[in-house]
Steps between C-alpha positions, in 0.01 A plus 500: 500500500280713277535268201495174695229286341363783287638363175298182555178688576444684171242323286626589152219314327224629725237760419629757752757738349855438620545854633188462717632169636837657571339794680312264730810293569693815591212620722506164679878518547468843660204399718680186620812695592728332247603851408489779758409867479779705339662187350592512133343250263700342214542701182258460211772318308565255783130434554440446129795260476411306815132468409557451127261779405543821305623821663177662376304254715718575802481876445122490471473301823729739687324807358174374646653444845658845492157646422356304794765644731663164583821577311689820432761578236804701607688648212848357468459246781220260407152394607419456868218373718317806623515553876194579705335829417555775756204681652568874491293667768397864479401510866847472657801728451797267473822463306576245230741320735236481773240374252723219377630393842146487639428240230807293578688617192855635488526857365809632324595806300694582185603862488464675167603843627498732797551874467445833667401822328249780476133416495333492156154650438310171544683420823456855630124477447474154660721581798395861552859620463629833370694510171862407555434299818737202539369145471633145488398267218510121523444274200481128582380161381341306785506120518326231704675162518709610203205588274458862384186644657521879475682786328511800733578869455500678838564866575553602863528850645865531605426608857365149566833318471851568630650411162420325176687192627262459795279273286641149472212262428178644643419867444240498778749346745741787428223759539386334821855510641517872415163567664335595172300193398164590339198423714241538226500506121288572199521244219357471156536211260429415140562223252781560252677326214865463600751679279842366405683625811230375737466164324875439511515580873205273576620220268191502283407603147444850365132584513425249775231614745631676807377689804612857572467636854587855597541577870538824695603443861441748783640556849275535803518880469366482145823566312541289183836323499475216250405485133530146364400362161501122470439262212394141575456199269125467455487124554676505838258706710141508617371832634312469827304771685269481799174686444269629770156657466537871565 
């Protein structure tokens, strides 16, 4: 469907560069629904062969659409139509699963590791725990409709969960079931360049722009129970905050 009619639309003797024409044709195909969000587009080789143009022309056209945020490259899998950007609100304390489901998207999880051990100095400071206190650590890649959306490193004070296996998909659901879900949190964020590990997990390139959010979650009695560090692909989120005059 994506290539239907496109090969007859390129004006190879016109004044407009071929890559610019191809970009517009691909934009139109996306806008008209001939290719849906999260669908893969043909490879550069297939596009070049079908359209009888050079791979350099195709690559330049795709590069421009990636820069615009319409397409995204996922290392080892191909080039895909970018799904709708997610608004990340700083005014509501919610889990990744809740965020995605509220937008009609299907969340899923790939576990990298889960472990229990003694708190390290950074965790002890963030969670207000004494040296040697036990904690649970959860390292996960979070997906929405099959697309990688977040790389999470969470540390939870061990008294909050019955066991390390209590967390299946949603950490906050497990904490809620145990009666230890945070009711408020402090967050800070900054822009980062994704390193090799982060880029691989998020199916993007090393050095690609990313968003880093660090969260400390607290119980109603003021005890800190959650320390989560999350990396997001920079082109998938918009940060939203409601401001009021103080």
